[in-house]
N, CA, C and O atoms as a DFTB+ gen file, in Angstrom:
352 C
 N C O
     1  1      27.371      -7.898      28.056
     2  2      26.192      -7.674      27.242
     3  2      25.088      -8.634      27.676
     4  3      25.299      -9.842      27.788
     5  1      23.928      -8.079      27.913
     6  2      22.806      -8.908      28.326
     7  2      22.012      -9.349      27.086
     8  3      21.647      -8.530      26.243
     9  1      21.760     -10.640      26.996
    10  2      20.996     -11.210      25.884
    11  2      19.508     -11.118      26.229
    12  3      19.120     -11.530      27.322
    13  1      18.671     -10.597      25.348
    14  2      17.238     -10.487      25.636
    15  2      16.573     -11.857      25.811
    16  3      17.002     -12.852      25.226
    17  1      15.533     -11.883      26.617
    18  2      14.787     -13.113      26.893
    19  2      14.293     -13.769      25.602
    20  3      14.290     -14.996      25.500
    21  1      13.883     -12.987      24.635
    22  2      13.359     -13.528      23.380
    23  2      14.387     -14.401      22.674
    24  3      14.031     -15.393      22.038
    25  1      15.660     -14.034      22.784
    26  2      16.709     -14.816      22.145
    27  2      16.898     -16.147      22.871
    28  3      17.176     -17.163      22.233
    29  1      16.752     -16.153      24.180
    30  2      16.809     -17.416      24.920
    31  2      15.596     -18.281      24.588
    32  3      15.708     -19.505      24.514
    33  1      14.448     -17.656      24.390
    34  2      13.258     -18.400      23.976
    35  2      13.492     -19.061      22.622
    36  3      13.084     -20.202      22.402
    37  1      14.148     -18.344      21.720
    38  2      14.477     -18.897      20.407
    39  2      15.430     -20.080      20.562
    40  3      15.259     -21.104      19.901
    41  1      16.423     -19.947      21.425
    42  2      17.348     -21.048      21.696
    43  2      16.576     -22.282      22.168
    44  3      16.821     -23.385      21.679
    45  1      15.652     -22.111      23.107
    46  2      14.873     -23.234      23.627
    47  2      14.023     -23.866      22.525
    48  3      13.911     -25.090      22.457
    49  1      13.434     -23.052      21.674
    50  2      12.628     -23.574      20.565
    51  2      13.481     -24.395      19.606
    52  3      13.072     -25.462      19.147
    53  1      14.648     -23.893      19.318
    54  2      15.554     -24.609      18.412
    55  2      16.028     -25.921      19.029
    56  3      16.119     -26.936      18.340
    57  1      16.328     -25.900      20.326
    58  2      16.762     -27.136      21.000
    59  2      15.639     -28.169      21.003
    60  3      15.884     -29.359      20.803
    61  1      14.414     -27.716      21.228
    62  2      13.269     -28.633      21.210
    63  2      13.100     -29.240      19.821
    64  3      12.839     -30.436      19.692
    65  1      13.246     -28.431      18.796
    66  2      13.116     -28.917      17.433
    67  2      14.220     -29.924      17.103
    68  3      13.952     -30.969      16.510
    69  1      15.443     -29.613      17.483
    70  2      16.557     -30.530      17.238
    71  2      16.340     -31.851      17.975
    72  3      16.623     -32.919      17.432
    73  1      15.843     -31.782      19.200
    74  2      15.582     -33.000      19.976
    75  2      14.463     -33.820      19.341
    76  3      14.512     -35.050      19.340
    77  1      13.462     -33.141      18.806
    78  2      12.334     -33.829      18.173
    79  2      12.791     -34.671      16.987
    80  3      12.284     -35.772      16.772
    81  1      13.739     -34.162      16.227
    82  2      14.194     -34.868      15.029
    83  2      15.399     -35.779      15.268
    84  3      15.834     -36.472      14.348
    85  1      15.934     -35.788      16.466
    86  2      17.082     -36.637      16.779
    87  2      16.628     -38.054      17.093
    88  3      15.622     -38.258      17.772
    89  1      17.358     -39.003      16.609
    90  2      17.199     -40.395      17.032
    91  2      18.592     -41.020      17.007
    92  3      19.416     -40.639      16.175
    93  1      18.874     -41.975      17.905
    94  2      20.240     -42.486      18.046
    95  2      20.877     -43.017      16.754
    96  3      22.086     -42.871      16.570
    97  1      20.103     -43.620      15.871
    98  2      20.661     -44.201      14.656
    99  2      20.950     -43.168      13.572
   100  3      21.453     -43.525      12.507
   101  1      20.645     -41.906      13.817
   102  2      20.840     -40.886      12.782
   103  2      22.295     -40.803      12.325
   104  3      22.565     -40.483      11.167
   105  1      23.221     -41.086      13.219
   106  2      24.641     -41.042      12.862
   107  2      24.945     -42.111      11.812
   108  3      25.777     -41.894      10.931
   109  1      24.281     -43.256      11.900
   110  2      24.476     -44.332      10.938
   111  2      23.664     -44.083       9.667
   112  3      24.144     -44.319       8.558
   113  1      22.440     -43.606       9.837
   114  2      21.527     -43.427       8.707
   115  2      21.828     -42.202       7.849
   116  3      21.493     -42.183       6.664
   117  1      22.448     -41.191       8.423
   118  2      22.680     -39.934       7.706
   119  2      24.140     -39.518       7.873
   120  3      24.544     -39.034       8.931
   121  1      24.915     -39.713       6.823
   122  2      26.349     -39.392       6.877
   123  2      26.617     -37.915       7.125
   124  3      27.687     -37.554       7.614
   125  1      25.657     -37.060       6.793
   126  2      25.842     -35.620       6.949
   127  2      25.469     -35.108       8.333
   128  3      25.732     -33.949       8.653
   129  1      24.858     -35.960       9.161
   130  2      24.400     -35.489      10.470
   131  2      25.586     -35.214      11.388
   132  3      26.573     -35.950      11.405
   133  1      25.455     -34.132      12.148
   134  2      26.456     -33.779      13.157
   135  2      25.742     -33.142      14.345
   136  3      25.044     -32.140      14.190
   137  1      25.914     -33.711      15.501
   138  2      25.342     -33.128      16.713
   139  2      25.885     -31.721      16.915
   140  3      25.160     -30.837      17.371
   141  1      27.142     -31.508      16.583
   142  2      27.748     -30.183      16.742
   143  2      27.067     -29.145      15.852
   144  3      26.953     -27.982      16.239
   145  1      26.614     -29.550      14.664
   146  2      25.875     -28.619      13.797
   147  2      24.539     -28.251      14.430
   148  3      24.124     -27.093      14.384
   149  1      23.868     -29.234      15.020
   150  2      22.597     -28.950      15.694
   151  2      22.808     -28.005      16.877
   152  3      22.020     -27.084      17.092
   153  1      23.863     -28.237      17.632
   154  2      24.161     -27.373      18.778
   155  2      24.471     -25.951      18.297
   156  3      23.995     -24.979      18.884
   157  1      25.260     -25.833      17.239
   158  2      25.586     -24.508      16.690
   159  2      24.326     -23.787      16.223
   160  3      24.187     -22.582      16.433
   161  1      23.405     -24.519      15.590
   162  2      22.132     -23.940      15.156
   163  2      21.356     -23.411      16.358
   164  3      20.801     -22.314      16.303
   165  1      21.316     -24.174      17.429
   166  2      20.590     -23.757      18.638
   167  2      21.227     -22.532      19.292
   168  3      20.526     -21.715      19.889
   169  1      22.538     -22.401      19.183
   170  2      23.269     -21.309      19.826
   171  2      23.225     -19.999      19.049
   172  3      23.580     -18.954      19.595
   173  1      22.800     -20.029      17.790
   174  2      22.808     -18.814      16.966
   175  2      22.132     -17.609      17.626
   176  3      22.687     -16.512      17.564
   177  1      20.963     -17.759      18.256
   178  2      20.305     -16.583      18.831
   179  2      21.085     -15.923      19.973
   180  3      20.874     -14.745      20.262
   181  1      21.968     -16.658      20.613
   182  2      22.710     -16.108      21.760
   183  2      24.214     -16.092      21.477
   184  3      25.023     -16.265      22.389
   185  1      24.577     -15.888      20.231
   186  2      25.985     -15.957      19.836
   187  2      26.869     -14.930      20.545
   188  3      28.087     -15.103      20.598
   189  1      26.284     -13.881      21.083
   190  2      27.065     -12.842      21.763
   191  2      27.305     -13.135      23.242
   192  3      27.856     -12.299      23.958
   193  1      26.899     -14.305      23.698
   194  2      27.031     -14.640      25.120
   195  2      28.497     -14.899      25.473
   196  3      29.291     -15.268      24.608
   197  1      28.851     -14.707      26.733
   198  2      30.220     -14.928      27.201
   199  2      30.655     -16.369      26.933
   200  3      29.842     -17.291      26.994
   201  1      31.930     -16.552      26.639
   202  2      32.482     -17.857      26.276
   203  2      32.191     -18.931      27.321
   204  3      31.791     -20.042      26.974
   205  1      32.388     -18.610      28.582
   206  2      32.148     -19.587      29.662
   207  2      30.685     -20.026      29.684
   208  3      30.391     -21.213      29.823
   209  1      29.780     -19.078      29.548
   210  2      28.356     -19.401      29.530
   211  2      27.981     -20.169      28.266
   212  3      27.125     -21.053      28.300
   213  1      28.619     -19.831      27.160
   214  2      28.359     -20.530      25.900
   215  2      28.734     -22.005      26.017
   216  3      28.009     -22.872      25.530
   217  1      29.843     -22.286      26.650
   218  2      30.263     -23.679      26.826
   219  2      29.253     -24.452      27.677
   220  3      28.920     -25.597      27.371
   221  1      28.777     -23.825      28.731
   222  2      27.774     -24.468      29.587
   223  2      26.492     -24.730      28.798
   224  3      25.887     -25.795      28.922
   225  1      26.084     -23.759      27.992
   226  2      24.885     -23.922      27.174
   227  2      25.069     -25.017      26.127
   228  3      24.167     -25.830      25.920
   229  1      26.228     -25.047      25.462
   230  2      26.468     -26.073      24.455
   231  2      26.357     -27.475      25.046
   232  3      25.756     -28.367      24.447
   233  1      26.936     -27.655      26.211
   234  2      26.867     -28.961      26.874
   235  2      25.424     -29.325      27.203
   236  3      24.984     -30.442      26.934
   237  1      24.696     -28.389      27.779
   238  2      23.302     -28.648      28.149
   239  2      22.441     -28.922      26.914
   240  3      21.586     -29.807      26.940
   241  1      22.662     -28.172      25.842
   242  2      21.893     -28.382      24.613
   243  2      22.187     -29.763      24.036
   244  3      21.267     -30.466      23.618
   245  1      23.441     -30.153      24.008
   246  2      23.798     -31.486      23.518
   247  2      23.102     -32.577      24.302
   248  3      22.614     -33.551      23.727
   249  1      23.054     -32.418      25.614
   250  2      22.356     -33.399      26.454
   251  2      20.860     -33.423      26.148
   252  3      20.253     -34.491      26.071
   253  1      20.273     -32.245      25.974
   254  2      18.831     -32.158      25.700
   255  2      18.498     -32.780      24.342
   256  3      17.495     -33.482      24.212
   257  1      19.315     -32.533      23.352
   258  2      19.043     -33.101      22.030
   259  2      19.061     -34.622      22.085
   260  3      18.195     -35.272      21.498
   261  1      20.020     -35.188      22.768
   262  2      20.162     -36.647      22.779
   263  2      19.273     -37.344      23.798
   264  3      18.976     -38.529      23.646
   265  1      18.841     -36.624      24.842
   266  2      17.966     -37.236      25.849
   267  2      17.163     -36.136      26.545
   268  3      17.480     -35.755      27.672
   269  1      16.127     -35.627      25.880
   270  2      15.387     -34.482      26.414
   271  2      14.723     -34.741      27.761
   272  3      14.696     -33.852      28.612
   273  1      14.201     -35.911      27.964
   274  2      13.494     -36.198      29.212
   275  2      14.429     -36.090      30.412
   276  3      14.042     -35.574      31.460
   277  1      15.635     -36.569      30.261
   278  2      16.581     -36.569      31.379
   279  2      17.226     -35.215      31.630
   280  3      17.662     -34.938      32.747
   281  1      17.295     -34.361      30.601
   282  2      18.126     -33.161      30.731
   283  2      17.420     -31.827      30.509
   284  3      18.061     -30.781      30.616
   285  1      16.135     -31.826      30.207
   286  2      15.486     -30.540      29.908
   287  2      15.485     -29.588      31.091
   288  3      15.595     -28.376      30.903
   289  1      15.363     -30.111      32.307
   290  2      15.363     -29.214      33.475
   291  2      16.723     -28.548      33.658
   292  3      16.800     -27.413      34.128
   293  1      17.785     -29.242      33.293
   294  2      19.138     -28.669      33.360
   295  2      19.257     -27.462      32.422
   296  3      19.794     -26.423      32.805
   297  1      18.752     -27.608      31.192
   298  2      18.811     -26.503      30.241
   299  2      17.910     -25.358      30.679
   300  3      18.307     -24.196      30.602
   301  1      16.717     -25.668      31.131
   302  2      15.806     -24.610      31.593
   303  2      16.401     -23.835      32.760
   304  3      16.311     -22.608      32.795
   305  1      17.002     -24.530      33.710
   306  2      17.615     -23.862      34.862
   307  2      18.748     -22.941      34.409
   308  3      18.900     -21.838      34.933
   309  1      19.531     -23.387      33.449
   310  2      20.636     -22.572      32.943
   311  2      20.113     -21.338      32.210
   312  3      20.657     -20.247      32.374
   313  1      19.073     -21.499      31.413
   314  2      18.482     -20.348      30.715
   315  2      17.903     -19.361      31.717
   316  3      18.059     -18.151      31.551
   317  1      17.244     -19.852      32.741
   318  2      16.701     -18.960      33.776
   319  2      17.826     -18.189      34.455
   320  3      17.680     -17.004      34.754
   321  1      18.935     -18.856      34.695
   322  2      20.096     -18.206      35.322
   323  2      20.692     -17.116      34.412
   324  3      21.065     -16.045      34.892
   325  1      20.778     -17.386      33.122
   326  2      21.466     -16.483      32.202
   327  2      20.576     -15.393      31.607
   328  3      21.067     -14.327      31.237
   329  1      19.294     -15.649      31.515
   330  2      18.377     -14.677      30.900
   331  2      18.106     -13.524      31.855
   332  3      18.164     -13.698      33.073
   333  1      17.812     -12.356      31.314
   334  2      17.486     -11.213      32.185
   335  2      16.151     -11.456      32.879
   336  3      15.292     -12.167      32.359
   337  1      15.988     -10.872      34.038
   338  2      14.706     -11.023      34.741
   339  2      13.577     -10.382      33.938
   340  3      13.789      -9.388      33.243
   341  1      12.380     -10.954      34.035
   342  2      11.252     -10.362      33.294
   343  2      10.921      -8.969      33.795
   344  3      11.061      -8.673      34.982
   345  1      10.483      -8.124      32.888
   346  2      10.096      -6.763      33.243
   347  2       8.620      -6.782      33.622
   348  3       7.780      -7.305      32.890
   349  1       8.328      -6.209      34.766
   350  2       6.937      -6.206      35.237
   351  2       6.219      -4.964      34.839
   352  3       5.040      -4.804      35.157
């Protein structure tokens, strides 16, 4: 099943939002915080993706949330690989 580009765009928006609100001390300051919950939230738009690809995306999203500057190109490259080509 091919996931539409719009759903990958939603994933990227959610990852950016999660990264914006992440700070290293959040684990200490907020007992309810879970990086895995943020990753699951980001993955919702592409929940129908193949398991192997989902694992790769989860890892990349986790890296982006905790250190966006170092890892955003990794996530973008993966989304470009997995998303359908644009229709001209």
